[in-house]
C-alpha positions as CSV (number, residue, x, y, z in Angstrom):
1,M,-9.6,-55.7,-31.7
2,T,-12.6,-56.3,-34.0
3,T,-16.0,-56.0,-32.3
4,M,-18.3,-58.9,-33.2
5,Q,-21.6,-57.6,-34.5
6,P,-25.1,-59.1,-34.5
7,G,-26.3,-60.6,-37.8
8,K,-26.7,-63.9,-39.4
9,I,-25.1,-64.1,-42.9
10,L,-25.5,-66.8,-45.5
11,I,-23.1,-67.0,-48.5
12,V,-24.1,-69.1,-51.5
13,D,-21.5,-69.8,-54.2
14,D,-20.4,-72.9,-56.0
15,D,-16.7,-71.9,-55.8
16,V,-15.3,-73.3,-52.5
17,D,-12.4,-70.9,-52.5
18,V,-14.7,-67.9,-52.8
19,L,-16.9,-69.3,-49.9
20,R,-13.9,-69.7,-47.7
21,A,-12.4,-66.3,-48.5
22,A,-15.8,-64.5,-47.9
23,R,-16.5,-66.5,-44.7
24,L,-13.0,-65.9,-43.4
25,L,-13.5,-62.1,-43.8
26,L,-17.1,-61.9,-42.5
27,K,-16.9,-64.3,-39.5
28,R,-14.5,-61.8,-37.8
29,H,-17.3,-59.3,-37.8
30,F,-20.7,-61.1,-37.6
31,E,-21.9,-63.5,-35.0
32,Q,-23.0,-66.2,-37.5
33,V,-21.7,-66.8,-41.0
34,D,-22.9,-69.9,-42.9
35,F,-22.0,-71.0,-46.4
36,E,-23.5,-73.3,-49.0
37,K,-22.2,-74.3,-52.4
38,N,-25.4,-76.0,-53.7
39,P,-28.1,-73.4,-54.6
40,Q,-30.8,-76.1,-54.6
41,K,-30.6,-76.0,-50.8
42,I,-31.6,-72.3,-50.7
43,P,-35.3,-72.9,-50.2
44,Y,-34.7,-75.1,-47.2
45,L,-32.2,-72.7,-45.6
46,V,-34.3,-69.6,-46.1
47,T,-37.4,-71.4,-44.8
48,N,-35.8,-72.8,-41.7
49,F,-33.2,-70.2,-40.7
50,D,-33.7,-66.5,-40.2
51,Y,-30.8,-65.0,-42.2
52,D,-30.4,-61.2,-42.1
53,V,-28.3,-61.0,-45.2
54,I,-27.7,-63.5,-48.1
55,L,-24.7,-63.0,-50.3
56,L,-25.8,-64.8,-53.5
57,D,-23.7,-65.6,-56.5
58,M,-25.4,-65.0,-59.8
59,N,-23.7,-67.6,-61.9
60,F,-23.6,-71.3,-61.0
61,T,-22.3,-74.3,-63.0
62,R,-25.0,-74.3,-65.7
63,D,-25.0,-70.5,-66.1
64,L,-21.5,-69.1,-66.6
65,S,-22.0,-65.4,-67.2
66,S,-25.6,-64.3,-67.9
67,G,-26.7,-64.0,-64.2
68,K,-30.0,-65.8,-65.0
69,E,-29.7,-68.3,-62.2
70,G,-28.9,-65.5,-59.7
71,F,-32.1,-63.6,-60.6
72,E,-34.1,-66.8,-60.4
73,W,-32.8,-67.6,-56.9
74,L,-33.3,-64.0,-55.9
75,D,-37.0,-64.3,-56.8
76,R,-37.3,-67.6,-54.8
77,I,-35.7,-66.1,-51.7
78,L,-38.0,-63.0,-51.8
79,D,-41.0,-65.2,-52.4
80,I,-40.3,-67.3,-49.3
81,K,-39.1,-64.5,-47.0
82,P,-39.6,-61.0,-48.5
83,D,-37.8,-59.1,-45.8
84,T,-34.5,-60.9,-46.4
85,A,-31.7,-58.6,-47.5
86,V,-30.0,-60.1,-50.6
87,V,-26.7,-58.9,-52.0
88,L,-25.8,-60.3,-55.4
89,F,-22.2,-60.8,-56.5
90,T,-20.6,-62.0,-59.7
91,A,-17.4,-61.7,-61.7
92,Y,-19.4,-60.8,-64.9
93,G,-21.3,-57.7,-63.8
94,D,-21.9,-54.3,-65.5
95,V,-24.0,-51.2,-64.8
96,E,-27.0,-52.7,-66.7
97,M,-26.9,-55.8,-64.5
98,A,-26.5,-53.7,-61.4
99,V,-29.6,-51.7,-62.2
100,R,-31.6,-54.8,-62.9
101,A,-30.4,-56.4,-59.7
102,I,-31.6,-53.5,-57.6
103,K,-34.9,-53.2,-59.5
104,S,-35.4,-57.0,-58.9
105,G,-35.3,-56.6,-55.2
106,A,-31.6,-57.0,-54.3
107,V,-30.3,-54.4,-51.8
108,D,-26.9,-54.2,-53.4
109,F,-24.6,-55.6,-56.0
110,V,-20.9,-56.5,-55.5
111,L,-18.4,-57.4,-58.2
112,K,-15.8,-60.1,-57.8
113,P,-13.0,-59.9,-56.9
114,W,-14.2,-57.7,-54.0
115,E,-12.4,-55.2,-51.8
116,N,-12.7,-56.3,-48.2
117,E,-13.7,-52.9,-46.8
118,K,-16.3,-52.3,-49.4
119,L,-17.8,-55.8,-49.0
120,L,-18.0,-55.3,-45.2
121,A,-19.6,-51.9,-45.6
122,T,-22.1,-53.4,-48.1
123,I,-23.0,-56.3,-45.8
124,Q,-23.4,-53.8,-42.9
125,S,-25.6,-51.6,-45.0
126,A,-27.8,-54.5,-46.1
127,Y,-28.1,-55.7,-42.5
128,N,-29.2,-52.2,-41.4
129,K,-31.8,-52.0,-44.1
130,R,-33.4,-55.2,-42.8
131,A,-32.9,-54.1,-39.2
132,A,-34.8,-50.9,-39.9
133,K,-37.8,-52.9,-41.2
134,L,-37.7,-55.2,-38.2
135,D,-36.9,-52.5,-35.6
136,K,-33.6,-54.1,-34.7
137,P,-30.6,-52.0,-33.6
138,P,-28.2,-51.2,-36.4
139,V,-24.6,-52.5,-36.5
140,V,-21.7,-50.1,-36.7
141,H,-18.7,-51.3,-38.7
142,N,-15.5,-50.6,-36.9
143,T,-12.5,-50.6,-39.2
144,G,-10.0,-50.1,-36.4
145,N,-7.7,-47.1,-36.1
146,L,-5.6,-46.6,-39.2
147,I,-5.3,-42.9,-38.5
148,V,-1.6,-43.2,-37.6
149,G,0.6,-40.1,-37.6
150,N,3.0,-38.0,-35.4
151,S,4.1,-35.7,-38.2
152,P,3.3,-31.9,-37.9
153,A,1.0,-32.3,-40.9
154,M,-1.1,-35.0,-39.2
155,Q,-1.0,-33.3,-35.9
156,A,-2.7,-30.3,-37.6
157,V,-5.3,-32.7,-38.9
158,F,-5.9,-34.2,-35.5
159,D,-6.1,-30.8,-34.0
160,T,-8.9,-29.8,-36.4
161,V,-10.7,-33.1,-35.9
162,S,-10.6,-32.7,-32.1
163,R,-12.4,-29.3,-32.4
164,V,-15.0,-30.2,-35.0
165,A,-15.8,-33.9,-34.3
166,A,-18.2,-33.2,-31.4
167,T,-20.2,-30.7,-33.5
168,D,-22.5,-31.4,-36.4
169,A,-20.6,-29.2,-38.8
170,N,-20.4,-30.5,-42.3
171,V,-16.8,-31.6,-43.2
172,L,-15.1,-31.8,-46.6
173,I,-12.0,-34.0,-46.7
174,L,-9.6,-33.3,-49.5
175,G,-6.7,-35.5,-50.5
176,E,-5.0,-37.7,-53.1
177,N,-6.1,-41.3,-53.8
178,G,-5.0,-43.6,-51.1
179,T,-4.5,-41.0,-48.3
180,G,-7.1,-42.5,-46.1
181,K,-10.0,-40.1,-46.5
182,D,-12.6,-42.8,-45.7
183,M,-10.7,-43.8,-42.5
184,L,-10.5,-40.1,-41.4
185,A,-14.3,-39.9,-41.9
186,R,-14.8,-42.9,-39.7
187,H,-12.4,-41.4,-37.1
188,I,-14.5,-38.2,-37.0
189,H,-17.7,-40.2,-36.6
190,Q,-16.2,-42.3,-33.8
191,Q,-15.2,-39.1,-32.0
192,S,-18.7,-37.6,-32.3
193,H,-21.8,-37.8,-30.2
194,R,-23.3,-39.8,-33.0
195,S,-20.8,-42.7,-32.6
196,G,-23.5,-45.1,-31.3
197,K,-25.4,-44.7,-34.6
198,P,-24.2,-46.0,-38.0
199,I,-21.9,-44.3,-40.5
200,V,-23.1,-45.1,-44.0
201,S,-20.6,-44.7,-46.8
202,V,-21.6,-44.0,-50.3
203,D,-19.1,-44.1,-53.2
204,L,-20.7,-41.6,-55.5
205,G,-18.3,-42.3,-58.3
206,A,-19.6,-45.9,-58.4
207,I,-23.3,-45.1,-58.6
208,S,-24.8,-44.9,-62.0
209,E,-27.1,-41.9,-62.7
210,T,-30.0,-44.4,-63.2
211,L,-29.7,-45.5,-59.6
212,F,-28.6,-42.2,-58.0
213,E,-31.9,-41.1,-56.6
214,S,-33.1,-44.6,-55.5
215,E,-29.8,-45.3,-53.8
216,L,-29.6,-42.0,-51.9
217,F,-33.2,-41.2,-51.3
218,G,-35.0,-44.5,-51.6
219,H,-38.1,-45.5,-53.6
220,V,-41.6,-46.7,-52.9
221,K,-43.3,-49.9,-54.0
222,G,-44.4,-49.6,-57.7
223,A,-42.1,-46.6,-58.4
224,F,-40.7,-48.6,-61.4
225,T,-40.8,-52.1,-62.7
226,D,-39.8,-54.7,-60.1
227,A,-40.0,-52.2,-57.2
228,R,-41.9,-54.8,-55.1
229,E,-41.6,-52.9,-51.8
230,D,-40.6,-49.6,-50.3
231,R,-36.8,-49.2,-50.0
232,A,-35.0,-46.8,-47.7
233,G,-32.2,-44.7,-49.2
234,R,-28.7,-44.2,-47.8
235,F,-29.8,-41.0,-46.0
236,E,-32.5,-42.8,-44.1
237,E,-30.1,-45.7,-43.2
238,A,-27.8,-43.1,-41.6
239,A,-30.6,-41.7,-39.4
240,G,-29.1,-40.3,-36.2
241,G,-25.6,-41.1,-37.5
242,T,-23.3,-39.9,-40.2
243,I,-23.4,-40.2,-44.0
244,F,-20.1,-40.2,-45.8
245,L,-20.3,-39.1,-49.5
246,D,-17.1,-40.2,-51.1
247,E,-15.9,-38.8,-54.5
248,I,-18.5,-36.1,-54.4
249,G,-16.6,-34.2,-57.1
250,N,-17.7,-36.9,-59.6
251,I,-21.5,-36.2,-59.7
252,S,-23.1,-34.3,-62.5
253,I,-24.7,-30.9,-62.2
254,P,-28.3,-32.1,-62.3
255,F,-27.7,-34.5,-59.4
256,Q,-25.7,-31.8,-57.5
257,A,-28.9,-29.8,-57.6
258,K,-31.0,-32.7,-56.2
259,L,-28.4,-33.2,-53.4
260,L,-28.4,-29.5,-52.6
261,T,-32.2,-29.6,-52.2
262,V,-32.0,-32.4,-49.7
263,L,-29.3,-30.7,-47.7
264,Q,-31.1,-27.4,-47.6
265,N,-34.5,-28.9,-46.7
266,R,-33.1,-31.6,-44.4
267,S,-35.5,-34.0,-45.9
268,V,-35.7,-36.6,-48.7
269,T,-38.5,-37.6,-51.1
270,K,-38.4,-41.2,-52.3
271,V,-38.7,-42.0,-56.0
272,G,-42.4,-42.4,-56.8
273,S,-43.6,-40.5,-53.7
274,N,-44.6,-36.9,-53.0
275,K,-44.1,-37.2,-49.3
276,S,-40.9,-35.7,-47.8
277,I,-39.2,-37.5,-45.0
278,P,-37.1,-35.5,-42.4
279,I,-33.5,-36.6,-42.1
280,D,-31.1,-36.2,-39.1
281,V,-27.6,-37.0,-40.3
282,R,-24.1,-35.5,-40.0
283,L,-22.6,-34.9,-43.4
284,I,-19.0,-35.7,-44.3
285,C,-17.8,-35.6,-47.9
286,A,-14.5,-36.3,-49.7
287,T,-12.9,-35.9,-53.1
288,N,-9.5,-36.3,-54.7
289,R,-10.3,-33.6,-57.2
290,N,-9.5,-29.8,-57.0
291,I,-13.1,-29.0,-56.2
292,Q,-12.5,-25.3,-55.9
293,Q,-11.2,-25.3,-59.4
294,Q,-14.2,-27.3,-60.5
295,A,-16.5,-24.6,-59.0
296,A,-14.5,-21.8,-60.7
297,Q,-15.1,-23.6,-64.0
298,H,-18.8,-24.1,-63.3
299,L,-18.3,-27.9,-63.1
300,F,-19.4,-28.0,-59.4
301,R,-22.1,-25.8,-57.9
302,Q,-20.7,-23.0,-55.8
303,D,-23.8,-23.1,-53.5
304,L,-23.4,-26.9,-52.9
305,L,-19.7,-26.4,-52.2
306,Y,-20.6,-23.7,-49.5
307,R,-23.0,-26.2,-48.0
308,I,-20.6,-29.2,-47.7
309,N,-17.4,-27.5,-46.7
310,T,-18.3,-25.7,-43.4
311,I,-15.0,-27.3,-42.3
312,E,-12.4,-28.3,-44.8
313,I,-9.6,-30.8,-44.0
314,H,-6.7,-31.5,-46.3
315,L,-5.3,-35.0,-45.7
316,P,-1.6,-34.8,-46.8
317,P,0.1,-37.4,-49.0
318,L,2.8,-39.6,-47.5
319,R,5.6,-37.7,-49.2
320,E,4.6,-34.7,-47.0
321,R,4.5,-36.7,-43.8
322,R,7.5,-39.0,-44.1
323,E,7.8,-39.3,-40.3
324,D,4.6,-41.4,-40.4
325,I,5.8,-43.9,-43.0
326,V,7.6,-46.3,-40.7
327,P,4.9,-46.3,-37.9
328,L,2.4,-47.1,-40.6
329,A,4.6,-49.8,-42.0
330,E,5.0,-51.3,-38.5
331,H,1.2,-51.2,-38.1
332,F,0.7,-53.1,-41.3
333,L,3.4,-55.5,-40.4
334,Q,1.7,-56.5,-37.2
335,L,-1.7,-56.6,-38.9
336,Y,-0.6,-59.0,-41.6
337,R,1.7,-61.2,-39.6
338,E,-1.3,-62.0,-37.4
339,K,-3.7,-62.4,-40.3
340,Y,-1.4,-64.7,-42.3
341,K,0.4,-66.4,-39.3
342,R,3.8,-65.4,-40.5
343,P,7.0,-65.4,-38.3
344,V,8.2,-61.9,-39.5
345,N,8.1,-59.4,-36.6
346,S,10.4,-56.4,-37.4
347,L,11.6,-54.1,-40.1
348,H,15.3,-54.2,-41.0
349,E,17.3,-51.0,-41.0
350,S,17.9,-51.1,-44.7
351,L,14.1,-51.4,-45.3
352,I,13.4,-48.4,-43.0
353,Q,15.8,-46.2,-45.1
354,Q,14.1,-47.2,-48.3
355,L,10.6,-46.8,-47.0
356,E,11.4,-43.2,-46.0
357,K,13.1,-42.5,-49.3
358,Y,10.4,-43.7,-51.6
359,E,7.8,-41.2,-52.9
360,W,4.7,-43.5,-52.4
361,P,2.5,-42.1,-55.2
362,G,-0.3,-44.5,-54.1
363,N,0.0,-43.2,-50.5
364,I,-1.2,-45.4,-47.6
365,R,-3.1,-47.7,-49.9
366,E,0.2,-48.5,-51.8
367,L,2.1,-48.9,-48.6
368,Q,-0.5,-51.2,-47.1
369,H,-0.5,-53.3,-50.3
370,A,3.3,-53.5,-50.4
371,M,3.5,-54.6,-46.8
372,E,0.8,-57.2,-47.2
373,R,2.7,-58.8,-50.1
374,A,6.0,-58.6,-48.4
375,V,4.7,-60.3,-45.2
376,I,3.2,-63.1,-47.3
377,L,6.3,-63.7,-49.3
378,S,9.0,-63.1,-46.6
379,Q,10.9,-66.1,-45.2
380,G,12.8,-64.5,-42.3
381,K,11.8,-62.8,-39.1
382,S,12.9,-59.4,-40.2
383,L,11.5,-57.7,-43.4
384,Q,14.4,-56.7,-45.7
385,A,14.4,-54.0,-48.3
386,K,14.4,-56.7,-51.0
387,D,11.2,-58.1,-49.6
388,V,9.3,-54.9,-50.3
389,F,11.3,-53.4,-53.1
390,V,12.0,-56.2,-55.6
391,K,14.2,-55.4,-58.5
392,N,13.2,-57.2,-61.6
393,N,15.2,-55.7,-64.5
394,A,17.6,-53.0,-65.5
395,A,14.9,-50.5,-66.1
396,Q,13.9,-50.8,-62.4
397,D,17.5,-50.6,-61.4
398,Q,17.6,-47.1,-62.9
399,Q,14.8,-46.1,-60.5
400,M,17.0,-46.6,-57.4
401,D,17.4,-42.9,-56.6
402,T,13.7,-42.1,-56.9
403,G,12.0,-45.3,-55.7
404,Y,10.5,-48.5,-57.1
405,N,7.5,-49.1,-59.2
406,L,5.9,-51.6,-56.8
407,E,2.8,-52.2,-58.9
408,E,4.8,-53.0,-62.0
409,M,6.9,-55.3,-60.0
410,E,3.9,-57.2,-58.6
411,R,2.3,-57.3,-62.0
412,N,5.5,-58.9,-63.4
413,I,5.6,-61.5,-60.6
414,I,2.0,-62.5,-61.0
415,T,2.4,-62.7,-64.8
416,Q,5.4,-65.0,-64.3
417,A,3.6,-67.2,-61.9
418,M,0.6,-67.5,-64.2
419,K,2.9,-68.5,-67.1
420,K,4.7,-71.0,-64.9
421,C,1.4,-72.6,-63.9
422,N,-0.1,-72.5,-67.4
423,G,-2.9,-70.2,-66.3
424,N,-4.0,-72.5,-63.4
425,I,-5.4,-70.1,-60.8
426,T,-5.2,-72.5,-57.9
427,E,-1.6,-73.4,-58.6
428,A,-0.5,-69.8,-59.2
429,A,-2.1,-68.7,-56.0
430,K,-0.2,-71.4,-54.1
431,E,3.0,-70.4,-55.9
432,L,2.5,-66.8,-54.8
433,G,1.3,-67.6,-51.3
434,L,-2.1,-66.0,-51.9
435,S,-5.7,-67.1,-51.7
436,R,-7.6,-67.6,-55.0
437,A,-9.8,-64.6,-54.1
438,A,-6.7,-62.4,-53.5
439,L,-5.1,-63.5,-56.8
440,Y,-8.4,-62.8,-58.6
441,R,-8.3,-59.3,-57.2
442,R,-4.8,-58.7,-58.5
443,L,-5.5,-60.3,-61.9
444,E,-8.4,-57.8,-62.4
445,K,-6.4,-54.9,-61.0
446,Y,-3.6,-55.5,-63.5
447,N,-5.9,-56.7,-66.3
448,I,-3.9,-59.9,-66.7
């Protein structure tokens, strides 16, 4: 059951489908979520309503891709109410635009189509930044319990977690893409004495080197052009709680040195300042890389590795915990049948056999994606093997003994739907039983 969190959110976008998709997601988590398609109403809304976070599109009808309107409206919002947390989002972003957005006063930048968990984490982080300024209590994003597993491999993980969660020991989570490293980090946080404080997630692989120090350590007013006020970094936002540094194996040697200094001194120094600020956080890191090998090849600092892996947890791939595949599939079945109001309520025996047989190279993320699509497209009350494992051609028939290429199947289905609908996004989304936002995500994923 999702816990409703404090916070008033405003979404401004001229695409009604985007508004509905974003509001549908956010209203399950925040007490008030309003939306507006006409940006001309922004001054009235900002003046008369105390919004904590504004999710602002950068490109409206007269400005298709430059982001100029978004920056203009960002300035208007901050002129009217400087403490408002503004998150910019667009389908036409790049690193340069992200840097400009942060320097112009936005607290973050989100690309369309968004990933739900990342958007929720971004909005939570933006709320917490404003809450810190106004001395409000932070919100804690609860993703629910996706740490499902009765296999010996997962029981070993749970045993380790039970022994280390209550301590402040630094934890390094290792595992392939899609194994649920972020969920395990949240599980550890929820079991710790810091659970009443926020867990702040940072995807280090997605932060450009230009923004690294500002994002993690913060900056002071005037530190660079457009730095119009002091800004807390992610370490400060996590005060009293947990900071989760995902993809830590991706950062360069110079920034590894800066991070090591912060961890050793237990303090941060904002960009443009000489004053150090003490930090009280629990550190959890994760990577899908062979970080020990990186250290041996001098691509990752050995002293930083010693610092972050007081406790090391290996999260096994699904092929090494096959006993958990069906329970996970049943969990996703219930999740998506409720979300999409579908009649399907069970897994057919033929599907169970195929689920356990398939290798799942994308791990839990692939399984979740496959179950979501199957629930949406299914027409009966019991999911069949053909609902999840759709055979499209002879080449895929030859994969029967080793599994199915689900992503390729989905790509083909979406391509066919787009051709049938002559590229009309709305019609293709209806044909596939998806929202426009969901279809946009898949079009970007498969570069269609």
